[in-house]
N, C-alpha and C positions, 0 to 999 in steps of 0.2 A: 330588646334594644341593642343597636349597633351604631357605632359612630364611625363616620367614614371623614377622614382628613387626609385623602390622597390628593396630590397637587393636580390642579387642573391644567390645561394646555398652555396657560401664560406663566405657569409656574408658582402661582399663589397656591395656598391651600384652600381646598372647597371642604364645606362641612355639610353632612347629611345625617339625620337621625331616622332611625328606622324603629318604629313600634309595631307591634302587634300582639294580638291575643293568642296567635296561633304560634307555637315553638318551631314547628316544621317549616312554616311559611317564612318566619323570619331568618331561619337557616339556610332556605333556599335561595332568599334573595341575596343573604350575604354571601353565599358560595357564587352567585351569578355575578354580583360587583366584583369580586376578587377575581374572577375568572376574565371579566370584561377588561380589568387594568392589568391582566398578566401578572397577577400575583398568586396564582393557583396553577401548579404544574399538573399535567395529565394524571399522573398516578394520584395527586391528592384529588382532584377531581372526580375519579373514579370511586375513591373510597368515599368520598362526600357523597356521593350520587348513591352507592350501595346504603349508607346510613340513611339517608333521607327516604329512599324506597322502604327500608326496614320500619322505620318511625311511622311512615304513613299506614303500612300494613297493620302496623301495632295498633292503629287507631289515637296515635298521638296528635296527629294534624294533617294537613294537606300541604303538598307541594306547592300548588298553585299560589298565587299571590298577585295584587294589584297594587301598584305604586301611586299613592297620591301626593301630588309635589304641592307644597304650600310656601309661601313666601313669609320669611320673619325677620 
């Protein structure tokens, strides 16, 4: 699970909850969201990508994910 409280374009906080049974997928989507919002530098991206690839190679999960948006 990850919690997103980054400000939206209008300056108000937005919230997102991420759930997964796959630890590699949840890390991959979290890394992608941080990168998308400019919160992960290139060296951090490279390190995170290497760790995700190793985790996937070790059979801990898969980097592919699908986000299903629900309203609450």
